[in-house]
N, C-alpha and C positions, 0 to 999 in steps of 0.2 A: 504494500500500500504506500503510495506517495502522499505526503502530507505537507501543507504549508501551515505553519503554526505561528502564534503570537505569544511571546512571553511578556508578562507584565510584572514589573518589580514594585516593591512597596512605595517607591517615590513616584509611581505613575508612569515612568519611562518604559518603553517597550523595545522588544527585539523581535524581528520577523525572520524566520528561517524555514528550511525544508528538511524533511526527514523521509528518506526513501526506504526505511526499514520498519517504520511504524513502531519504534521502540518507546515504550512508556517511560523509560528512564532517560531519554535524550532531551536536553534542554538547550541545545544550540552551542554555538562557538563564539558568542559575543566576547569581546576583549575584557578580560577580568580586571585589568588595570583601569579601564574607563569606568566600569561599574563601581569598583572600590573607591574611586575618588568621590563618589556621590553619597557615601555612607560613612558615618563615624565608626570607630571601633566598637562602641556600645551597640549601635544599630546593626552592625555585622554579626553580633552575638546571637541574634535570633530574628529571623524574618521569613516570610513566605512569598513565593512567586507562584503565578498561575500560568498554565499553558492552555491555550485555546486553539482548537483546530479551525482554520479559516477556509481551507479547501482540501479536498482529497480526491484521489483517482487511483484506480487499480491498473489502468492501462496507459497512462501518460508516459511519454518518453522523457528522458532526463532534460532535454532542451525545453520541453513544454513546462516541466516542473520549475525549472530555473526562470523561465519567462513569467510564470505566475508569481513566483517569489518576488521578482523585481516589480511587478505590477502592485503587489500589496505593500512593499517597502515604499514605493512612490506615493501610493494613495493614502497610506497611513502616516507618511512623513517620518518613518522610523529612522531614516538616515539624517534627519535634522537633529543635531546634538542636543537641542532643547526638548526634543520629543522622545528620542530613542537612542539605541546603541548600535544600529547598523552603520557600518563605515563604507559600505558599497551598495549600490552605486553612490558616488559622491553627491552630496546635497548641493543643489544650485539655488 
């Protein structure tokens, strides 16, 4: 199963990614350093994130999955540093 998901952090910022294995334990590859800058040591001690499925397909090719991921990144503006943690595609 191919999935495009949105991770929401306690500060409201988001990360959009793709998972081609449908792993319940996969939470993306956002830059840990970027995320860490937004939280104090105390806040880092205990927090919850949510993962929401935005789109899924059993038959999509990798190129289509990547295209959908970019569409969601752009529409949700998760590549805008004030909104989210995606670093690609670059925010304009």
